[in-house]
Every structure is written in structure tokens, then in C-alpha cells.
C-alpha positions in Angstrom: 30.5 39.8 -9.0 30.7 36.2 -10.6 28.7 36.0 -13.7 26.6 33.0 -14.2 27.8 30.4 -17.0 25.5 30.6 -20.1 24.5 27.3 -21.8 26.3 26.3 -25.1 24.3 26.3 -28.3 23.1 23.1 -29.5 25.3 23.8 -32.7 28.4 24.0 -30.4 27.8 20.7 -28.2 29.9 17.8 -29.3 27.6 15.1 -31.1 27.3 12.0 -30.1 29.5 9.5 -31.4 28.3 7.2 -34.4 27.0 3.7 -33.7 30.2 2.7 -35.4 32.2 3.9 -32.4 30.4 2.9 -30.1 33.3 0.5 -29.2 35.2 3.8 -28.0 33.2 4.1 -25.0 33.6 2.6 -21.6 31.3 -0.1 -20.7 29.9 1.9 -18.0 28.9 4.7 -20.7 27.5 2.1 -22.8 25.2 0.6 -20.1 24.0 4.2 -19.5 23.4 4.9 -23.1 21.5 1.1 -23.5 19.5 1.9 -20.4 18.3 5.5 -22.1 17.7 3.9 -25.0 15.3 1.7 -23.4 13.4 4.1 -21.2 13.1 6.2 -24.4 11.8 3.0 -26.4 9.3 2.5 -23.8 8.1 5.6 -23.0 7.7 6.3 -27.1 5.3 3.3 -26.7 3.6 4.1 -23.4 3.7 7.6 -22.7 4.3 6.9 -18.8 6.5 10.0 -19.0 3.8 12.2 -18.6 1.8 10.6 -16.0 4.6 9.8 -13.7 5.5 14.0 -13.9 1.7 14.2 -13.0 2.0 12.5 -10.2 5.2 13.2 -9.1 5.6 16.9 -9.3 2.6 18.5 -7.5 2.4 21.2 -5.0 2.6 20.8 -1.6 0.6 23.2 0.7 2.6 25.1 3.7 2.9 23.4 7.0 3.1 20.2 5.6 4.4 18.2 8.6 5.6 14.4 9.5 1.7 13.5 10.3 1.5 13.4 6.6 3.6 10.4 6.2 1.4 8.2 8.0 -0.4 7.3 4.5 3.0 6.5 3.2 4.0 4.4 6.3 0.5 2.6 5.6 1.5 1.5 2.2 4.7 0.5 3.3 3.6 -1.8 5.7 1.2 -3.2 3.2 4.0 -4.0 0.9 5.8 -5.6 3.7 2.8 -7.5 4.2 2.6 -8.7 1.0 5.9 -9.7 0.4 6.5 -11.7 3.6 3.1 -13.3 3.0 4.3 -14.6 -0.7 7.4 -16.2 1.3 5.0 -17.7 3.8 2.7 -19.3 1.3 5.0 -21.0 -0.2 5.3 -23.3 2.7 2.1 -23.0 4.1 -0.6 -25.8 3.7 -4.1 -25.3 4.8 -4.7 -28.6 5.9 -7.0 -28.6 10.0 -5.6 -32.4 10.5 -2.6 -31.1 11.2 -0.5 -29.7 8.0 -1.2 -26.1 8.6 0.7 -26.3 12.1 3.1 -28.7 11.1 3.9 -25.9 8.0 4.3 -23.0 10.5 6.5 -24.7 12.7 8.4 -26.0 10.0 8.8 -22.3 8.9 9.8 -21.1 12.1 12.2 -23.7 13.1 13.7 -25.2 9.9 13.8 -22.7 7.1 16.5 -20.3 6.7 15.3 -16.8 8.2 11.8 -18.3 8.3 11.3 -17.1 12.2 12.4 -13.6 11.0 10.0 -13.3 8.1 7.2 -15.0 10.1 7.8 -12.5 12.8 8.0 -9.5 10.3 4.4 -10.8 8.7 2.9 -11.3 12.8 4.0 -8.0 13.9 3.6 -6.3 10.6 0.0 -6.7 10.8 -0.5 -5.1 14.1 1.7 -2.1 12.9 -0.7 -1.9 9.8 -3.5 -1.8 11.9 -2.2 0.7 14.3 -0.5 3.3 11.1 -4.4 2.9 9.4 -6.0 3.7 12.7 -3.3 6.9 13.0 -3.6 7.8 9.3 -7.2 8.1 9.4 -7.2 10.3 12.7 -5.1 12.5 11.2 -7.1 13.1 8.2 -10.2 13.6 10.6 -8.6 16.0 12.9 -6.9 17.6 9.8 -10.6 18.1 8.5 -8.9 16.2 5.1 -12.5 14.2 4.6 -14.4 17.5 3.6 -15.5 18.7 0.1 -14.3 17.7 -2.5 -12.3 14.7 -0.5 -15.5 12.7 0.7 -15.2 9.9 -1.8 -11.5 9.5 -0.4 -12.5 9.3 2.8 -15.0 6.7 2.2 -12.4 4.6 0.3 -10.3 4.9 3.4 -12.7 3.7 5.7 -13.4 0.7 3.6 -9.5 0.0 3.7 -10.0 0.1 7.3 -12.5 -2.7 7.6 -10.4 -4.6 4.7 -7.4 -4.5 7.0 -9.4 -5.7 10.4 -10.4 -8.6 8.0 -7.0 -9.3 6.9 -6.1 -9.4 10.5 -8.6 -11.7 11.5 -8.7 -14.0 8.7 -5.1 -14.4 9.3 -5.2 -14.9 12.7 -6.6 -18.3 12.4 -4.4 -19.8 9.7 -1.8 -21.5 12.2 -4.7 -23.2 13.5 -3.2 -24.0 16.9 -5.6 -23.8 20.2 -5.4 -19.9 20.3 -6.1 -19.2 16.8 -9.1 -21.6 16.8 -11.1 -20.7 20.0 -10.5 -16.7 19.3 -11.7 -17.4 15.8 -14.8 -19.0 17.0 -15.5 -16.3 19.7 -14.8 -13.8 16.5 -17.0 -15.6 14.4 -19.9 -15.9 16.9 -19.7 -12.1 18.0 -20.2 -11.8 14.2 -23.4 -14.2 14.1 -24.9 -11.5 17.0 -25.2 -8.9 14.0 -28.8 -7.7 13.2 -30.1 -9.0 9.8 -26.7 -10.6 8.0 -24.7 -11.5 11.2 -26.3 -15.2 10.8 -25.4 -15.5 7.4 -22.1 -14.1 7.9 -21.2 -16.3 10.2 -22.3 -19.5 8.1 -20.2 -17.6 5.1 -17.4 -17.6 7.2 -17.6 -21.3 8.6 -18.3 -22.7 5.4 -21.1 -24.2 7.1 -22.5 -25.1 10.3 -19.2 -25.9 12.4 -15.3 -25.3 12.3 -13.3 -27.7 9.8 -11.3 -28.0 6.8 -13.7 -25.8 4.5 -13.3 -22.9 7.2 -9.4 -23.0 7.2 -9.7 -23.6 3.2 -11.9 -20.2 3.1 -9.9 -18.2 5.7 -7.0 -18.6 3.6 -8.5 -18.0 0.2 -10.4 -14.6 1.9 -6.8 -13.7 3.9 -4.7 -14.7 0.7 -7.0 -13.8 -2.6 -10.1 -11.6 -2.1 -8.8 -9.2 0.7 -5.5 -8.2 -0.9 -7.0 -7.7 -4.3 -9.5 -5.6 -3.1 -6.9 -3.5 -1.0 -4.6 -3.1 -3.8 -7.6 -2.1 -6.2 -9.0 0.5 -3.6 -5.2 1.7 -2.9 -4.8 2.6 -6.5 -8.1 4.5 -6.3 -7.0 5.9 -3.2 -3.5 7.3 -4.2 -5.4 8.5 -7.7 -7.8 10.8 -6.0 -4.6 12.2 -3.5 -2.6 12.9 -6.5 -5.6 14.6 -8.3 -7.0 16.6 -5.4 -3.7 17.3 -3.5 -3.6 17.3 0.5 -4.9 19.9 2.6 -3.2 22.2 4.8 -3.0 21.6 8.3 -5.9 23.5 10.3 -3.7 26.0 12.1 -2.3 27.5 8.7 -4.5 30.4 7.6 -4.8 31.1 3.8 -3.4 34.1 2.5 -5.6 36.6 0.7 -4.4 38.1 -2.4 -3.6 41.8 -2.5 -6.0 42.3 -5.5 -8.9 41.0 -3.2 -7.9 43.6 -0.4 -7.9 46.1 -3.0 -11.2 45.4 -4.3 -12.8 45.4 -0.9 -11.0 48.6 -0.2 
């Protein structure tokens, strides 16, 4: 039987070279040492290591499977939308007199990898909507909305609504015939709602008719308002998930502790 190797005491470990002998280290070792010192310098002033350790190292219930990755997949889809949206915003012009459509046509036909980036953003929106619904369906079926995770469920419902608003406002931005008439139908449907419906339609249109103000308003909502709210709520959502943990699958039975069995006996 082979005995395990014992660690060396600190007194027997080789001491690091003094600052004057750092030239003896190779470039790779110098780069590693510089990176370590930089991270230590930042952590000493911010104490981020404790928060990262609290967020990353946590218990996972038995029976965890691939269904639990739907939330991470939704987050990845949102990050993809954010990155591709920034690149599209560099070329987009919210001008209803032809500038909006021409900017989209320019991105699709002339810009390097423009069609690829626009395709990722266009189809990524549908993927994100589907993933949000699947994630919430998993949470509902697994009973993860119950105590003490009710607030996280409410935040998830708000995130679902904001995702649909994001998809709706982004659909109009190309300002072609399909986007124009589809948005008119969507706004008119919102206008049929009780009490707040007419006011919501006027707010989205920016007046009584569709025009330049409508496109600018949709662009501001799509690029500034909704993403900011989504980022804030995702932060709160992840904090609660880390603090409360994840629920075990409903078919996983809890194991009764031995001392409780002896007490009942």
C-alpha cells in the first residue's frame, strides 16, 4: 500500500526570489506573477473574493439535471442579444422617411458579417422568448415558485413581460411594410385593454398617429428602457437564486435523518 505524500512545511518550501532577481524568471512566470499581484491588489481593496466564493461554491440538490440549465441558457441568449444589438445600433438610424429601412439594408448587404449579426439578433429574440417560457414552465412543474421563492417567481414573471415587450418593440425597427402594419395591429390590440388600454396605445404611438415619434419611442424603449430593467431584475433574480438555492426535483424524496427516526421510535 502506497502512503500519501505529506505536504512540505512552509519553512522547507523554496522562498520566492527577491525583487532584484526577477530577471531570472522567464517571461511566462513574470506574467503569471504580475497577474497574481494585480488580482491580490484588487481583492485587498474590494474584497470581491468573498462574494465570488459565496456565489460560486454552493450546495446543489440531488437529482439536478439538464432542465436546470434553462435559466443559464436564457441568460446566455440575453447576452447574445445585447452584444449583437450594440453592433446593430452602430449603423441603425431611427428615421421613418427611409433612413431606418436603408440602414438595415446597408447592414444586411454591405457591412462585413452584417447579415450574420442581424440574423443572430433576429432569431435570437425568438430563441430567448422560447427559453423564457421553457424556464418558467420548468419552475412551475418542479414547484420552485413556492416558499421561500415567491419573490423570485414574481421577478421571473416581470422578466417574461419585459422580454415580450423587447421583442415587440424591436419588430418595428426595420420599418418595412410588414413591421409597420404588424405594429399597428399590436398597438390597437393593446388599446382594447380596460382602463389603461387607450393610454398605453397613445404612449406607444407618441400621439394619435404613427410617425417619426413612434419609431423614436420604440427605439428608446428597445435600446434603453427595457434592457436596463432586464439587467437590474436579472441581478436580483440571480442573487435570490444564490441565496435561497435551487429546489430538488419533485420525484426526489427527502431522506429522513437517523436521529429523527430514533426519536419517533
